[in-house]
N, C-alpha and C positions, 0 to 999 in steps of 0.2 A: 460855044459848044465844042470847038476844037480843043480848048484848054481842058475841058472835062474829060474828053476822050483820052488826051495825053496823060491825065492824072490816073485814069483807070488802067491804061497800058502799063504805067510804072508799077502798079500794084499787082499785076499778073505774074504768075510763076512760070518761068521758062522750063517746060518739061521735054524739050527736044534734045537737050544735051545729054550725051552718054555719061553714065556714072564714071568718075575718074578712077584710074587704077591707083592702088596704094603703093607708094614707093617702098622697096625692100628696106628692111631694117628700121622701118618706122614704128612708132609706139602703137601697141594694140590696146584696145579698151572696149568696154561695154557700157551701155547706157544705164543710168541709175535713177530711181525715184519716180514719183508721180506728181503732177501739178495740174490743177484744174479738173481733176476727176476723169482723166483719160485712161482707160484700161484696154490693153490689147489682148486678144484671145490667141496669142501665139506663144511658142516656147521661148523665143528670144528675139529681141529687137535692138538695133543699134543705130545711134546717130553718129555718123562717122565723118571725121574731118582730120586733116593732117597738117603739120607745120613744115613739111618738106618744101624747099624752094621750088618754085615752078608750078605748084598746084594751089588750089583754093584753100585758104586757111580755114580749118574746121576744128571741131572738138569731139572727143570720144569719151563716153562714160558707160557704166555698167547698167544693163537692163535688169530690173529686179522682178523675179518671178513671184506671183502671189503665193504666199506660204499658207499651208493648212494648219500649222501649229504655231505655238508661241514659245519663245525663249530658246529655240534651237536645241533643246535637250532631247535625249533619246530615252530617258527613263520613263517619261510619260508621253501620252499621245497628244494629238492636236487639241485645239480649243473646241470644247463642246458648246460653249455659250459665252457671249460677251454681255456685260452689263455696266452701266454707268452709276457712279455714286460719289460720295464725299468722304474725306478723311475726318474722323470724329475721335474725340477723346472719351474713353470709358470713364475716366475720373477727372472732373473739373469742378471748380467751385468759384462762385462770386462771393468774396469775403466782405462782410459788412458788420455794423454794430447790431445789437439785439433790439435797440430802440432808437429814438431820434437823438442824434448827437451832432455836435459841431466838431469838425476835424481840426486837430491842432497840428499834426505832423504826419506826413506820408514818407516812409523810409525806403520805398522801392520805386523802380522805374520799369517801363515795359521792356520785356526781353531779359529781365534779370532773373537768374535762378535763385530759388529760395529753398530752405530746409524746413522740415516740420518743426513747429514751435518757434520759428524765427519771428521777431517782432517786425511787422510791416507798416503799422500805423499806430498813432496815439490820438485818442479822442479827448474832448474837453471833459475833465473830471471834477469841475468845480462843485457841482451839486452832489455828485456821488461821494466825494471826499468829505463834504460837510455832513452829509447824512451818516457816513461811517463814524466820524468823530462824535456825533451826537449819540449814536447808539452805544459807543464805547463809554461815554460819560454816564449814560443811563445804567450800564452794567456796574460801574463803580458805585453809583448811588444805591442800587438795589443790593449790592454786596454788603454795604454798610447797614441797610435796613434788615437784612437777614441776620447779620451779626447781633444787632440790637434785639431782635425777636428771640434769637437763641439765648441771649443773656437773660431776658425777661422770663423765658420758660425755665431756665435753670434756677432762677431765684424763686419761682413759684412752686417748684417741685418739693423742696424740704418743708415749706409751709403746709402744703397739702398733705404730705405724709404725717407731719406732726398732728394736724387737726384730725386726721383719720384715726390715730392712736388715742387721742384724747376723747374722741367720740365713743370709741369702744370701752373706755374706762369710765364714761359718764361724766367727764369733766367739762364738756361743752355741750351746748344744745345742738340738735340737728340743724337748726336754722343757721347757726354760725358755720357749721361744716359745709352746708350747701353753698354759702357765699365763697368759702375758700376753694371748693371744687370748681365753681364757675370761673373763678379767676385763673385757676390752673388750666382749665380747658381752653380758655381764650388765648393764653400764652402759647400753648402747643399748636393751636390753629394758626396763630400769627406766624410761627416758624414755617409751617407748610405753605402758607400764602406767600411769604417772602421768598421762599425757595422757588416757587412756581414763577413768580414775577422775574426773578433773576434768570431762569431758564429761557423765558420769552425774550428778555433783553439780549441774552447771548445769541439766540437764534437770529435776532434782528441784526446783530453785528455780522453774523455769517452772511446774511442776505446782502447787506450793504457792502461787504467785502467783495462779494461776487459782482455786484454792480460796478464797483471800482475796478475789478479785474477785467470787466467787459470793455473798459475804455482802452485796454491794451489789445490791439488786434494782432493775432499771430497766424502764421501759415498753418493750415490744417494737415498738409502733407508736403512731401518733396515735389517740386514742380518748377514751372517757369511762369512769370507774370506776363500774360498776353495782352491784358487791357488794364489801364489805370484810369479810373473813373472820377476820383476825388482829388481835390486840392485843399491846402490849409484854409480854414475859414468856411468851407462849404458844409452845409447841413446834409447828412446822409441818414437814410433809414430804409430798411427792406420793405416797409409798408408802402412806399411811394410806387405808383404805377410806372412801369418801365425800368424799375430797379434803381436802387440808390446805393449800390455796392461801392466799395473802395477800390478793389482790384479783382481781376479774374485770374485764377491760378489753374494751370493745366498740367497734369501729370503726363509728360511726353512719353513715358514708358507704357502708357495705356492706349496709345493710338491704334486705331483700326480703321477699316473701310466698311461703310454700310451701303449696300446697293439694294435696289428694288428689282426683283426678277419677276417677269410675267408668270402668272400661275399656270399658263399653258406649257411652260418649259421648266417648271420647278423640279420636275422629276430628274432633270439632268444634274442637279446639285445635291450634295449630301455633306454631312459633317466630316471633317478631316480630309476633304478633297483638295488636291493640289491646285493651285491657282497662280496667276501672274498678275501683278498690279502695275499699271502704267499711269503715272501722274500726268495731268494735262500740262503742268509746268515743265516736266522732263519727259517728253513723249518717247525718247529713245532709251529710256532707263526702264528695264524690266525687273521688277522686284519680286523675288520668290515670296509666296504667300500660301496660306492654308485657310480653308473654311472653318471658322470657329463654330458657328451654329446657324441653322435655318430656323428663324423665329416661327413657332407653330401658330401663326395667325395670318390672315390675309387682309389686305386693304380693299374693302368693297368698292370704293369709288374708283381706284386705279387698277383693280384686278391684279395686284402684285403681292409678292411675299418678300419680306425683308430678310436679307442674308448678311451675316457678319463675317468679315474676312480679316484675319490677323497677319501682320508682317512677320516674316521669318528673320529679318535683319533690321536693325535700328539704324537710323541715319538722321543727322541734324537737318537735312534738307526737307524731311517730311514734317509738315506742320498741319495743324487742324484746319478744316474747312477747304482744303485743296480739292479740286475736282480730280476724279480718278476713274479709270476704266479697268475692269476686272475680267480676265479671261479664265474661265473655269476649264481646267484641263482634263483630258480623258485619262482614266487610271490605266488603261491598256496601252502597250507600246504603239507608237504611230505607225500605221500601215495603210496602204491604199487598197480598197476593195477591188477584187478582180473584175475586169470588164467595166469599170466605172467610166461613165461617159462625161464626167465633169472634169475636164482638163484644166489645169491652172492657167491663168492668164499672165501677162507681163505688163509691168508698169513702166511707162516712159514719159518724159516731158512732152507736152503738146508741140513744142517748137521742133521736135525731132520728127514730126509726122506731117506729111502732106495730105490733109484731110479732103475727102470727097464724099459728102453724105455720111452714111454709116460705115464706110470703109476708108482706108488711107494707105499711104505708102511710106515705108521706112527703108533705110539702107543698112544692110547687115554685113559685117566683115566675115568673109569665108576665105581663110588663108591670106593670100595677098590680093584677093579680089574683093570688090564691093558689090553685093547683090541687092537688087531692088525687089522688095517683097510687098505684097498687098496684105493688109491686116484688117481686122474688124475693130471698129472703134466704139467708144461710148461706155456708159454705165449700165446699159440695158442687160448685157450678159451677166454682169455682177449681180444686178437686182434679181434676175431670174434664178441665179444660183442660190441667193438667199431665200427666195420663195420656195425653191425645191428642197431646201435643207442642206445644200452642198456647202455653204459657208455660214458661219455665225459672225456677222459684221454689221457695221453701220457705214453707209455711204452718203457723203454730202456731195451733191451734184450741182454744178453750175453749167448751163448750156454753153456750148462753144461759141465764143463771141466773134471769132474770126469770120466764119461764113455769114453770120448775121450782119457784120459790118459791110462786107462786100455786097450783100443783098440790098442793103439800104442805099449804098452808092449806086448800084445798078438801077434801082427804082428812081433815084434822083436824076440819073443820066437819061432815063427813058421819059422824063417829064411827069412821072407819077407823083402824087402827093406823099410827102415824107413827114412823119411825126416829129415834133420838136424834141421829144425825149423818147429814146428807145430803151425800154426796161426789160431786163432779163431777171428771172426769179430763181432763187435757190430752192432746193428741196433736199430732204433727208430720207433715206430708205433704211429700214431695219426689218427684223423678223416679224414685227407686228403689222407692217403695212406694205411689204414688198410685193406680195401677191396681188394686192389691189392696185398698186401704182406701177407695175412693170410696164404697162402699155404707155405710161407717160414718161418713162425714162428715155434719155437720149443715147 
């Protein structure tokens, strides 16, 4: 039991010591950032330490106030609404053959840029080439048949004309003339038939030539190969379920962001509205953007409306399917309403705070002095602001683990049963659920 008491005593914070004075000439600083979802409802908070000999070694960083706008610009107001979505390509294509083919050669790799009309693959053309040669041979054969028919018709014409004259002079019988006329008509008909057969054969050549051309796969537009699906020897066909394409090409100049906006807040968004895009992969990079269009239909199941947002600047770091957050900006200049009761909070690391329930203590630099201040902790203030419409944001909250750990140790010291696993759950608050969950926030 004595060992357990000693262990708990080592974990306790000594609050009896007076805050140390900061040595003159020391470095000044303010606390920066947020970790673990701790938000302070004060104008500034500082975790102060110094490297001056003779005092406790500490660390100073900047406290970051909760901003009401995005991007730091003055030409537009703050964020009216935030929404999550993905980077998508307006123009992309999975290139494949028109029928079932075996791949002979693939000439591109993933990540390779291609130009429109560039050959990216060759398919097995054994059958199509043979069919093409056969149709060409048929054309030659029918051309000879047409020539023979034309010759026969030419030979029959003077005979028919002579018999026609002799019939008029009474030199031949009508029966003899009828035989001559029938032979002439057959010769003329044979020419027409041969000409028709030759046209059909030439059309067959055109069709087989197109089949032959289909074995040469070309890029439909300028872009980048993002997926390579086929290898030499593989059978590909767009008829197969799941796709049998050879490669996927994306036009990187057509990238945009699609987000789903709750229909309750769609009135805050309009075409040509200024926006800022923040990619999940680069959270500190704010990309200027503009609303392309609000799609005039709603999703009944999700009660959302799709909105397209275009990038104002292109960058190779932007790739399809990236997660993104979009802040729709106010068209009016940023200003604070008179008498507003929603004061911005301050974000600091939880290590800089001596927590005690819903309140805590931080140390603030005031000149050469260090002041001890009591602040209000937790996400509940922020969740309430979202519910009241003061902020448009999403808060991911994890309950403070420190007090829970001490509580479990105290229960163990008091001889009370302690669970083998102590689980804390995450939660997320946004404009759709903040009012219902504000009581559950920490």
